[in-house]
N, C-alpha and C positions, 0 to 999 in steps of 0.2 A: 929687653931693649925698647926704649920709647921711640915713637915716630911722630913726624909732623903730618897733618892731614890737610890736603888741598882739595877743594871742591870748585869745579869750573862749570858754570851755566847749568846747574842741576835742574832737571824737569821731572815732575811727578804728576801723573794724572790717572784717574780711573775713568775710562771711557772718555767722555767729553768734559768731565769735571776736573779742572786743573787745580791741584793742591799747592804745588810749588812751581811758579811759572819760569823763573830764571834766577837761580841763586848761586852766588860765588862766595867762597869763604876760605880763609887760611887760619888753621889752628896750629899753634907753635908746639914744637916738641917739648914734652914735660909740662904743658900748660893745663891749668884747671879752667875749662871753658864751658860756659853755661848757655843753653838755649832757653830763653825766657819768653813767655807770651801767654795769652789767654787760650782756653780750650779751643781746639780746632784751627790753630794758626799754622800748623805744619811742623811743629818742633819734634814730636815723636816720630812722625813720618820721616823726617830727615835723619834722625838717629837710627831708625831701622834701615834706611838706605845705606848708611855708613856700615851697619852691622852685616848687611847682605840679606836681611829678612824681607825687604821690599824690593820690587823691581825698579829699575832706573830707566825712564823713558827718554832721557836726554842728558847730555853733559858728561863730565868725567870726574871720577873720584880717585884720589891718590893717597897712599901711605908712603911718605917721602916721595920717591920718584916712581914708585910701582903703582901702575893703574890697577884698580881692584874691581872695576865694574862687574866683570864676569867671574871673579874669584869666589869659590865656595865659602860660605860663612865659617865653616870649620877650619879653613886654611888662612883666615885673616888674623889669627892670634889675638882675638879680642876677649876681654872678660866683660860680662854684662850682669848688672844688678837690676832686678825688676821691682815694680811697685808692690807686687804681692809676694815677694821673696823668692817664690818658685823653688823652694827646697823640698826634698822628698820626705814625706811624713813617715815612711816606713824605715828610713835609714837614721842611724845615730848622727850626732853632730860630726864626728870624725869621718864617718862614711860619706856624708854629704860633702865635706871639704875635699875628700879624696877623689870624688867622682870624676872631675875633669882630668885629673892626673892619670887615673886608670885608663881613660879613653886614649891617652897619649902613649900608653904602653911603656911607661917608665919602669925602672927596677923597683922592687919592693922597698929597698933601702931609701931610694930617692923619694918615693911617695911618702914614706914615713917622715923623712927629714923635712920635706916641704910642708906637709899638712901640719906637723907639730909647730913649725916656724910660724905659720900664719894664724894658727889657732892662738898661739901665745901673743902674737902681735895684736890680734883682735880681742884678747882677754876672754877667750871662751874655752881655753884648754881644760878648765875645771869641769866643763860640761860635756867633755868628749864622748861619753857613753850615753848621754841623754837623747831621747827622741824629741823632735821639734815641738810636740804638743806640750812638753813640760818647760818650754822656754817662753819668756816674754817676747813681745813684738820687737823690742830693741835687740834682744839676744838673737832672735831669728835673723834680723837684718845683719848682724855681725857675722853670722854663719854664711849668709849669702855673699857678703863682702870677702870673707876669707876664702870661699870657694872660687870667687872671681880672681882674686889676687894670686892664689897659689900656683896657677898655671903660668905665672909670670908673663902676662899679656903685653903686647905693644901698645894697646889702646884699652882703656877702661870706660865702659858706657853705663850711664845711670838713667833709668826711665822713671821719673817721679818716685824715687826710692823711699821717701819719708812720709808720703801722703797718708799712709795708713796708721801712723803713730800719733800719740797724743802730743799736745803742745810741748810739754817738758821734755819728752823723749826726742822730739824732732830737734830741739836745740842741742841736746846732748849728742845725738848721732851726727848732726851736721858738723860739729866740732871734731868728732872722731874721724869722719870721712875726710875733712880738710887736712887734718894732721897726718893721717896715714898717706894721703896722696902726696903731700909735700915730702914725707919721709922716703917714699919709694920712687917718686918722680915719674910716674906713668902719665902719659898724655891722657887726659880725662875729658869726656864730653858728658855733660850733666843736663838733664831736661827737668824743668820745673815751671809751674805757674805761680810759685810763691816768691814774690819779689824780695822779701827779707832773707829768705833762704839763699837766693841767688847772690845777694849782696854779701852775705856772710862767708860764702865758700869760694867765690870765683876770683881768678886772676883777671879774666875778661868775660863780658856778657854780650850776647847778641839778642836784642829785643826784636821779636818777630810779630808780624800781623799779616794775616791772609797770605801766608807763604812767602812774604817778602821781609828781608831784614831791614829794620828801620834805623838801627844804631848799633854799632859794635864799639865797645870801649871798656875801660876799667869801671868798677862800681862807682867810684868817686866822680868820674867824669860824666857818666850817664845820669847820675843823680843831680849833680850841680849844673851841668850844661847839656840837657837833653836836646837831641837833634831836631825834634819836632814836638807838636802838642801831644800826640799819642804817647810818645815815650815819657813825656813829663807827667801825664796823668796816670800812666801804668806803673811807673816807678815811684813809690811813695805817695803820700797824699798831697794834693795841690788844689788851691783855689783858682778857678779859671774865671777871669773877668774879660768878657768880650765887648767889642765896640768902643774900646779906648783909642786914644790918638797918640801918634808920634808927631811932634812938631819941631821944626828947626827954626830957630830965631837967633840972630846975631852970632852965627857960627856955632851955636850950642844946640844940643839935642835934648828934648824933654819928653817925658811921659805926661800926657794931659788926660786925667780921668774924667768920667762923666760928671762927677761932682765938682769939677774945677780944680782939684788938687794937681799941682805941678811938681815934678821931681826931675832933676837933671840926670841924664844917663851919659856916662863917660866911656862906655864900651860897646857902642853900636858899630857894626861893620860899615866901612865907607860906602858900600853900594846900597845900603839901606838908610843912609842919612838923608831922608826926605820926608815930607809930610805924607802920612798914610794912616789907615786904620790898622790897629794891632790887637792882639790878644795877649793879656797879661797872665802869667802863671806864677802864683805866689804861694809858696809852701807855708804851712801854718806858723812856722817859726820865723818866717821872713816878714811878717807884719809886726810893726812896732806899735805898742798900745800906749796911749796917753790919756789920762783923765783930765788934763788941763785943756778945756775947750777953747782957750784963747790962742793956742798954737795952730799953725797951718796943718791940714790933714784931711782925711776922708771921714766925714761924720758917720758914726755907726751907733747902734743900740744893742746892748747885751741882751740876748734872749735866754741863755743858759750858761752854766759853768760847771765843770767837773774837776774836782781836786784829785790828783793822782800822785800826791807825794812830791816828787821832785818838780813836776810840771803841773800847771793848771790849764785846762782846755776851755776856751771861751767860744761860744757859738753866737754870732752876732749877725744883724742884717744892716746893710748899707742904706743910705737914703734912696738909692736907685732900686732897692728891693732885693738885691742880690744877697744871698746868705753865704757867709764865710766862716771858717774855723781858724782860731788863733791859738798857738801854744806859747805860753810864757812860763819862765821859771817861777815857781811858787815863791812868794815873799812871806816874810814874817807878818806883814800887815794883813788886814782883812781882804778877803776875796771881793772882787767887784761884783756887785749884786745885779741880777737880772733887772732890766728896765733902765739901767744907767746909760747915759749917753757918753760916748768916748770919741777920741780922734785916733785915726790910724795913719801911720806913715809907712813907707816902704824901705826895706834894706836894699837899695838899688844895686849894691855889689852882688847880690845873690838872686834877685828875682830874674825870671826868664821872660823874654819878649819874643812873640812869634808873629809872622805875617798873618793877615786877616783870615787866611784859609787854614792856618795852623801847620802848614807844610814845612816851614823852616824857622829855625832860631836865628834872629838877626843880630845876636851879640857875639863878641869875640870869645874865644876859649872853647868852642865846640870842637871836640876831637872825635871824628867818626871814621873808624877804620874800614867801613863798608862802602865808602864813596871814593 
């Protein structure tokens, strides 16, 4: 049976060093929820607090309505999958999968039934008698996942489970994990620093920095309307243009760049519709490139280009000296050569605009569940 997880005002510190100052979070029953952030941001610490492996210096943790702060980890009914697999090298695949079931003192028939069921689900039943040393990294991770699932936990926890796999296996295994989670419906908390991985598997993501949640939302919302500049630059690639202006004239609101290019914005929140300094965050695909120098736009010069089949990446510098990356769908015509002057315009429906300190997105459409 799956449970919802509620965290209220969590505090974690080591001596005087505060890792998580005051964190509150609701994770829905059956949800695939990811904690995403750079190394040292507190995401694994929070996961281990949920698991019961770390002490809790303040706040309350609940599985549904049951407070678990002092509950022994063995009694929380969690399954955990680690970065290093943590499977026993001296045991066969089947014995590894059975391990948690034996500790629960189930009947031999039930142990056989559940271990066979989850080995088949993870497509490792043909390796039942092999030792881990004869398995690939992906197969070992499947063993670890089968072992975590077969105890039928209320909560499934993943701590950077794919970071030891090569790029191709990571893509394969994240698909496996997502599909299995959706099939069994267990509430899942997943920790990673890999933004693409988080986007691929999650129902919702919490982006963390210095023990503080910056934005909670769907992958689509976090990517398209990040709550602040940190989230914008951490999720996907983004060109950051500082020192631009927001101007209001004749009842309309415009971006005014340092080069003098002006573009109307139709989606500025009412409280921000005033003259001010802003930071522009423009993803590479949100620049529109034009070789016609007679049209309005930001003057730029192509420094380099990389053809990658479907798309071509252009690296250019603006008249202000700033360097930006542009991604355009590759055309049948010739690639724009280095040294060529171009004009850039903005897809104003998609660009993000932040206050001068980067603390807030001033556009409509930001959906942040952590505020």
